[in-house]
C-alpha positions, 0 to 999 in steps of 0.5 A: 909475455905473449908472443903475438905480433906487436901490431895485433897484441889481443890476437890470442887475448880469446874468451877462453883466455879472459874467463881463465885469467879471472879463475886463476885468482880463485873466482867462479866464473858464470861464463858470461862476458861483456866487452866494454868500450876500450881501445887502448886496453881491453876491458870486459864485464864478467859474471861471477857465480854467485856474486856481482860481476866484475870488471877484468882489464887487459893491458896493452902489452909493451905500452906500460911498463909493470912499474908504471901500472903499479903507480896507477894503481898505489894512487887509485888505491890511496884515494880509495883509502881516503874514502875518495870515490874512485874506482881501484883495482882489486888486490889478492890476499898478498896485496897484487893487484897486477896479475899475469895470465898466459902473456897478458898482464891483467888487473880485476876492478869492481863493477860501478855503474853510473851516468854521465855528470850533467855539466849544466847543473851548478851543483854538479860542477862544484860537487866534481871540483870537490872530488877533484879538490880532494884527489889533487890534495892527495896528488900533490903528497909525493911524486910519480916515478914512472909515469909520464909528464904533460909538457909541450914536447911530450905532448907536442913536439913529439907528437908532431915529428912522428905524425910528419914521419908517418906517412900518414899525412897526404903529402899535398897537406904535409907542409900545411900541417908542419906550417900550423903546428909549428905556430901552435907549439910557439903558441903553446910555449908562450902560454906555458911561459905566461902561467910560469912556474906551476907545480906539478902533482899527480894528477887523473889526467884523462878527466873528461865526461866519459870517466865520470860516472853519476849515481844518485850518491854522488860522482865517481872517477875511472880509468886513471890509466892515462894518470900523469905528472902536470898542472891542476888545470889538466884534470879541470879544463875538460869539464869546460865548454861552450863560448868564453862566458860560459865556460867562466861561468862553469869554472866558477862552480867547478873552482868553489868546490875545488878550493874547499880541499886544495889551493888553485893558482889562477896563473894555470888559467894561462894553459887551458887552450895550450892543454886543449892543443897538445890533446888535440896533437896527441890524439891524432898520434895516438890513432895513427900509432894504433892504426895497424891494431884492427880495432882503430881502422874499425873505430875510426874509418875516417881517419885515414883519409884526406878530408880527415887531415883537411878538417884537422888542420883546420881544427888545428888553425881555429886553435891559433887566436886562442892561444893569445886570447886572455885566460879565462877570468875568476872574477 
């Protein structure tokens, strides 16, 4: 593996290394290189002589094991083989999808453009529901062995403890953060208790609108880097926004399409605000963990300041009453 410090794992990932990695697969690049929006990994569009450009993703050293990355690849290729519109990694002649060059692990993907979905259109919500239902029907067929699982511990208690010990919280705000997160995590646990024994399956895991691209042929799903084991609602709630009435209306359209391909346990609606809360906690800890990577202070300059933490604590406090509200209705 590369010998760059853990804090700056991409220091040696020069344009020459990127192009050489692609050419090591037997392709001839035309020298054009475009960095795409990605912080956890490094992702580029690379021009190929006489062919369409390709996307190359360099995985962050030390984040995932090879086995975990290969599970991501196998899942997306399994979905693609069933003609579900996902962007799966390309395999070489031996079927290898996870490649190595100059100490970096990387994968190649076809370039598939698109625009953001219009989540105010019922037809598009139903269409997305159909494809997520198909993804989940495949996801339920077998289990991940090496990927993370969503739970109050992994996405809640652990990030809370990390931040309390990280030194990022201003000393005068740390007690307020601990108080509100303790209350939130107790509320999250109540939500999971109300939901009962839900089925955990293989998921996209990060199914927000930025990972959904729309073309005239419909949607396709990108970036399975955070695929996890968890309840089906994790891939559905991020499509919802606005007032309670608006979210219920949106969810009605999504679930109409979804139920054509997969069963949905309505008890999982108890988890919507719990999962939103866990995402908020996990996101703040994610930025803190990556702060030594020079890309993060540039992208999130507001993070390491008291004002951010004051606003973050206030946003967390606003979640408290939502955790004890009745779940969204399917009627």
